PATIDO-929329 format. One record per residue (C-alpha): residue number from 1; residue in one letter; z, x, y. Coordinates in Angstrom, 2 decimals. Each point is the difference from the previous one (the first is absolute). Example, Ala and Ser with C-alpha at 12.3 -4.5 7.8 and 13.67 -1.06 7.14 Angstrom:
    n  res       pz       px       py
    1    a     7.80    12.30    -4.50
    2    s    -0.66     1.37     3.44
END
This chain:
    n  res       pz       px       py
    1    s    26.68     7.17    67.34
    2    p     2.61    -2.70    -0.64
    3    c    -0.98    -3.21    -1.70
    4    p    -1.03    -2.89     2.26
    5    p     2.08    -3.09     0.75
    6    h    -0.91    -2.85    -2.30
    7    a    -1.32    -3.51     0.41
    8    m     1.25    -2.95    -2.00
    9    a    -3.48    -1.04    -1.13
   10    g    -3.65     0.78     0.45
   11    p    -2.51    -2.32     1.67
   12    p    -1.14    -2.96    -2.11
   13    g    -2.68     1.00    -2.48
   14    l     0.63     3.74     0.22
   15    k    -0.43     1.55    -3.45
   16    p     2.64     2.45    -1.27
   17    l    -0.85     3.63     0.65
   18    v     0.99     2.69    -2.52
   19    a    -0.05     3.76     0.52
   20    v    -0.74     2.43    -2.82
   21    g     1.24     3.57     0.20
   22    q    -1.60     3.24    -1.10
   23    v     2.28     3.05     0.07
   24    t     0.26     3.57    -1.27
   25    s     3.50     0.26    -1.43
   26    t     1.47     3.45    -0.69
   27    p     3.33     1.11    -1.47
   28    d     1.47    -0.25     3.55
   29    k     1.71    -3.41     0.06
   30    e     0.88     0.13     3.70
   31    l    -3.55     0.83     1.04
   32    n    -1.30    -2.79    -2.25
   33    f     2.38    -2.54     1.54
   34    t    -1.04     0.97     3.51
   35    a    -3.68    -0.46    -0.88
   36    c     0.53    -3.33    -1.79
   37    a     2.28    -1.39     2.72
   38    g    -2.67     0.85     2.56
   39    l    -2.57    -2.02    -1.94
   40    v     2.40    -2.95    -0.34
   41    r     0.65    -0.03     3.76
   42    e    -3.72     0.22     0.72
   43    a    -0.66    -2.94    -2.33
   44    a     2.77    -2.03     1.64
   45    h    -1.58     0.58     3.41
   46    r    -3.29    -1.31    -1.37
   47    g     1.71    -3.17    -1.18
   48    a     0.08     0.58    -3.75
   49    c     2.63    -2.01    -1.85
   50    l    -0.17     2.02    -3.23
   51    v    -0.47     3.77    -0.31
   52    f    -0.91     1.69    -3.28
   53    l     0.87     3.63    -0.79
   54    p    -1.23     1.85    -3.10
   55    e     1.52     1.34    -3.16
   56    g     2.05     3.08     0.80
   57    f     0.45    -1.02     3.65
   58    d     3.46     1.62    -0.21
   59    y    -1.26     3.34    -1.35
   60    i    -2.23     1.65    -2.57
   61    g     1.82     2.84    -1.72
   62    s    -1.71     3.25    -0.93
   63    d     1.46    -0.07    -3.54
   64    t     2.13    -2.17    -2.26
   65    a     3.28     1.69     0.91
   66    q    -0.58    -0.52     3.72
   67    t    -1.14    -3.58    -0.55
   68    l     3.23    -0.82    -1.83
   69    s     2.23     1.87     2.44
   70    l    -1.35    -1.88     3.06
   71    a     0.33    -3.50    -1.51
   72    e     2.50    -2.52     1.42
   73    g     1.40    -3.40    -0.90
   74    l    -1.11    -3.20     1.69
   75    d     3.35     0.06     1.78
   76    g    -0.63     3.50     1.35
   77    d    -0.64     1.29     3.50
   78    l    -3.81    -0.14    -0.05
   79    m    -0.30    -3.62    -1.06
   80    g     2.64    -0.87     2.60
   81    r    -2.16     1.61     2.68
   82    y    -3.05    -1.98    -1.09
   83    a     2.06    -3.22     0.01
   84    q     1.03     0.76     3.57
   85    l    -3.61     0.77     0.91
   86    a    -1.10    -3.36    -1.42
   87    r     2.60    -1.79     2.12
   88    d    -0.77     1.97     3.16
   89    c    -3.73    -0.67    -0.31
   90    g     0.26    -3.56    -1.32
   91    v    -2.43     0.70    -2.85
   92    w     0.10    -0.29    -3.77
   93    l    -0.38     3.31    -1.80
   94    s    -1.65     0.55    -3.36
   95    l     1.27     3.42    -1.07
   96    g    -2.00     0.78    -3.06
   97    g     1.32     2.65    -2.30
   98    f     3.48     1.10     1.04
   99    h     1.55     2.68    -2.24
  100    e     3.08    -1.97    -1.08
  101    r     3.11     1.28    -1.66
  102    g     1.04    -3.10    -1.90
  103    q     3.40    -0.88    -1.40
  104    d    -0.88     1.89    -3.18
  105    w    -0.66     3.29     1.84
  106    p     3.27     1.64    -1.11
  107    t    -0.88    -0.50    -3.66
  108    t    -3.82     0.29    -0.01
  109    q    -0.69     2.47     2.85
  110    r    -3.26    -1.93     0.43
  111    i    -1.20    -2.07     2.93
  112    y    -1.96    -3.20     0.62
  113    n    -3.18    -0.37     2.02
  114    c     1.10    -2.97     2.08
  115    h    -2.02    -2.26     2.33
  116    v     2.42    -1.42     2.58
  117    l    -0.67    -2.99     2.25
  118    l     2.11    -0.29     3.17
  119    d     0.37    -3.13     2.15
  120    p     0.96     0.81     3.61
  121    t     2.31    -3.00     0.23
  122    g     1.27    -0.95    -3.42
  123    e    -1.09    -3.52     0.93
  124    s    -2.99    -2.13    -0.94
  125    p    -3.45     1.36     1.01
  126    r    -0.91    -0.50     3.67
  127    p    -3.53     0.01     1.44
  128    c    -1.56     3.19     1.25
  129    p     0.83     1.07     3.57
  130    a    -2.16    -1.24     2.85
  131    n    -0.53     3.35     1.72
  132    r    -2.83     1.14    -2.28
  133    g    -2.00     2.82     1.43
  134    s     2.17     0.34     3.08
  135    l     2.55     2.65     0.84
  136    a     1.51    -2.12     2.75
  137    p     3.46    -1.49    -0.56
  138    v     0.25    -3.61    -1.04
  139    d     2.27    -2.26     2.03
  140    v     1.38    -2.05    -2.89
  141    p     3.12     1.76    -1.35
  142    f     0.62     0.50    -3.69
  143    p     2.86    -2.12    -1.39
  144    r     3.42     1.55     0.53
  145    t     0.81    -0.45    -3.68
  146    l    -2.05     3.07    -0.94
  147    l     2.76     2.57     0.40
  148    s     0.13     1.43    -3.51
  149    p    -2.62     2.24    -1.69
  150    g    -2.89    -1.47    -1.94
  151    h     0.61    -1.64    -3.35
  152    l    -1.26     1.28    -3.37
  153    v    -1.90    -2.99    -1.34
  154    a    -1.49     1.45    -3.18
  155    a    -0.13     3.22    -2.00
  156    y    -2.70     0.47    -2.63
  157    r     0.27     3.03    -2.27
  158    k    -3.33     1.34    -1.20
  159    t    -0.65    -1.17    -3.54
  160    h    -3.08     2.07    -0.87
  161    l     0.67     3.73     0.32
  162    c    -2.85     2.38     0.71
  163    d    -0.40     2.38    -2.93
  164    v    -3.56     1.34     0.22
  165    e    -1.77     3.25    -0.74
  166    l    -3.49     0.66     1.31
  167    e    -0.86     3.32    -1.59
  168    g    -0.19     2.73     2.60
  169    r     0.57    -2.40     2.90
  170    v     3.12    -2.19     0.00
  171    t     3.15    -0.05    -2.12
  172    m     2.75    -2.54     0.72
  173    k     2.93    -1.06    -2.16
  174    e     2.08    -2.42     2.03
  175    s     1.95    -1.07    -3.07
  176    s     1.56     3.46    -0.28
  177    f     2.37    -0.75     2.90
  178    t    -0.39    -3.74     0.73
  179    n     1.36    -3.07    -1.76
  180    p    -2.45    -2.90    -0.33
  181    g     0.97    -3.27     1.62
  182    t     0.83    -2.90    -2.27
  183    e    -1.28    -3.03     1.91
  184    i    -2.64    -1.38     2.34
  185    v     1.46    -1.37     3.22
  186    p    -0.99    -3.56     1.02
  187    p    -2.23    -0.23     3.10
  188    v     1.97     0.00     3.26
  189    s    -0.71    -2.35     2.93
  190    t    -0.76     2.05     3.14
  191    p    -1.47    -0.91     3.40
  192    a    -3.41     1.09    -1.32
  193    g     0.12    -1.82    -3.35
  194    k     1.52     0.29    -3.46
  195    l     0.12     3.70    -0.87
  196    g    -0.22     1.44    -3.51
  197    l     1.38     3.51    -0.45
  198    s    -1.56     2.77    -2.08
  199    i    -0.38     3.78     0.32
  200    c    -2.99     2.34    -0.39
  201    y    -0.69     0.40    -3.76
  202    d     0.83    -3.70    -0.49
  203    l    -3.43    -0.58     1.57
  204    r    -1.64     0.88    -3.32
  205    f     1.68    -2.92    -1.79
  206    p    -1.48    -3.39     0.97
  207    e     2.69    -1.78    -1.98
  208    i     2.59     0.58     2.72
  209    s    -2.28    -1.28     2.76
  210    l    -0.89    -3.11    -2.01
  211    a     3.68    -0.64    -0.76
  212    l     0.84     0.26     3.72
  213    r    -2.94    -2.25     0.92
  214    r     1.16    -2.59    -2.53
  215    a     3.47     0.18     1.60
  216    g    -1.43    -0.83     3.43
  217    a    -0.96     3.36     1.54
  218    e    -2.45    -0.07     2.92
  219    i     0.18     3.72     0.82
  220    l     0.17     2.78    -2.57
  221    t     1.12     3.42     1.16
  222    y    -0.62     3.37    -1.63
  223    p     1.63     2.79     2.05
  224    s    -1.43     3.16    -1.50
  225    a    -0.37     3.75    -0.18
  226    f    -3.32     0.34    -1.83
  227    t    -1.42     3.43    -0.76
  228    i    -3.46     0.91     1.26
  229    p    -1.73    -0.04    -3.45
  230    t     1.38    -3.42    -0.96
  231    g    -0.18    -1.43     3.52
  232    s    -3.62     0.90     0.63
  233    a    -1.01    -1.62    -3.30
  234    h     2.32    -3.00    -0.34
  235    w     2.01    -0.85     3.14
  236    e    -2.18    -2.48     1.87
  237    v    -1.63    -1.59    -3.04
  238    l     3.39    -0.71    -1.63
  239    l     1.47    -1.47     3.20
  240    r    -3.04    -2.23     0.49
  241    a     0.11    -1.09    -3.64
  242    r     3.66    -1.01     0.30
  243    a    -0.82    -2.03     3.15
  244    i    -2.99    -1.75    -1.57
  245    e     1.63    -0.91    -3.31
  246    s     3.25    -1.22     1.60
  247    q    -1.58    -1.44     3.18
  248    c     2.75     1.68     2.01
  249    y     0.05     2.35     2.94
  250    v     0.62     3.54    -1.22
  251    v     1.79     2.50     2.25
  252    a     0.13     3.67    -0.95
  253    a     1.83     2.55     2.14
  254    a    -0.76     3.58    -1.00
  255    q     0.99     3.63     0.10
  256    t    -2.67     2.29     1.44
  257    g    -0.60     3.72     0.34
  258    k     2.02     3.00    -1.14
  259    n     3.54    -1.01    -0.98
  260    h     0.92     3.50    -1.16
  261    e    -1.67     3.07    -1.50
  262    r    -0.76    -1.68    -3.31
  263    r    -0.84    -3.54     1.08
  264    t    -2.65    -1.69     2.14
  265    s    -0.26    -3.80     0.25
  266    y    -3.11    -2.16     0.32
  267    g     0.88    -2.30     2.91
  268    h    -2.34    -2.91     0.82
  269    a     2.77    -2.55     0.62
  270    l    -1.65    -3.39     0.19
  271    v     0.19    -3.79    -0.10
  272    v    -2.23    -2.18    -2.19
  273    d    -0.42    -3.74     0.59
  274    p    -0.03    -2.61    -2.81
  275    w    -3.81     0.11    -0.13
  276    g     0.14     3.72    -0.78
  277    a    -1.14     1.30     3.38
  278    v     1.69     3.05     1.53
  279    v     1.16    -1.35     3.37
  280    a     1.95     3.04     1.23
  281    q     0.17     3.68    -0.92
  282    c     1.74     3.04     1.46
  283    r    -1.98     2.97     1.26
  284    e     0.76     3.55    -1.10
  285    g     3.53     1.21     0.62
  286    p     3.25    -1.85     0.73
  287    g    -0.28    -3.32     1.80
  288    l    -0.20    -3.77    -0.29
  289    c    -2.54    -2.69    -0.68
  290    y     0.50    -3.68     0.76
  291    a    -1.10    -3.27    -1.57
  292    e     0.59    -3.68     0.66
  293    i     1.12    -2.04    -3.00
  294    d    -1.91    -3.28    -0.06
  295    l     1.63    -2.25    -2.57
  296    d    -2.39    -2.87     0.80
  297    y    -2.85     2.28    -1.06
  298    l     1.91     0.93    -3.16
  299    r     0.49    -3.65    -0.88
  300    q    -3.70    -0.70     0.67
  301    i    -1.07     2.71    -2.43
  302    r     2.39    -1.30    -2.64
  303    r    -1.43    -3.52     0.46
  304    e    -3.62     1.10    -0.13
  305    i     0.37     2.26    -3.06
  306    p     3.07    -1.39    -1.81
  307    v     0.27     2.72    -2.65
  308    h     3.74    -0.57    -0.28
  309    n    -0.71    -3.48    -1.36
  310    h    -2.87     1.15    -2.22
  311    r     2.00     2.41    -2.14
  312    r     0.00    -0.64    -3.77
  313    p     3.52     0.70    -1.26
  314    d    -1.00    -1.71    -3.23
  315    l    -2.37     2.93    -0.65
  316    y     1.80     3.04     1.40
  317    g     3.48    -1.08     1.00
  318    t     1.67     0.15     3.39
  319    v     1.48     2.96     1.82
  320    v     3.66    -0.96     0.24
  321    a     2.62     2.31     1.48
  322    a     3.71    -0.46    -0.64
  323    g     1.73    -1.55     2.98
  324    l    -3.19    -1.15     1.75
  325    a    -0.39    -3.77     0.25
  326    p    -3.61    -1.21     0.23
  327    v    -1.11    -1.70     3.22
  328    p    -2.63    -2.77    -0.18
END
């Protein structure tokens, strides 16, 4: 169904609602877009202001050659369609793990794993829509200035590439066809809070989450495509650990089910609050889960257990990332 009309603002005191996607991407890009666009429209009808899609939302290739052949630039057709979708639905989109042909593609023949954040307006963040939970049209029209597609606000290129070998179970060598990113992107102000961008395997490195927290992040996001062996052992405990140590919300969209003959993904997309509690989780199969982002609760936790102020840089240094300015 088409996206709903939009309201200028939600009722006073209404907490931002985010939607977290769980999908089964295949090598069929058109089929994947149809499925993801359906989830985005559903989330918009529910009143979400920010929708998260997982790593490989565009496609998951059956082999390296196919993966490389299907990749596009950020200025390509697929990203243009998602920008238009963001504008039509009036939602921010976190597109986590786009197979990007960068400017160096002609010389390297390698891609980037790129987490893209789209703003539906290209303007400053606006509150969430007021029509949460209702499919009925809203009488307040959206501003007439929103005539162009959504705006690419940030692009983070995955810095930690997944090269693992679990004997007899899982073999992955992302570095064989992917260039590592060279920087951490500063947290971005969104209607739900300040968002720090990561991707999947980055979850195993607390340094990046601590650097983003120090730079002002309130929400950390790990769009992922975990395997079943690693997911069943590590997925939830790592996400909860990142939330507890950073005192941030953690949002993790996920691939689920059989992507192709040689790959099955773990699923279990979820949201963790700053206390470390799982407050939303997808069921089996493609779908959405929803969570309210309560920044007053986040600030309360940071006041009550002020670990950020209790760190001892004199003993073990400080996690400092190039280009990230610390926030008090």
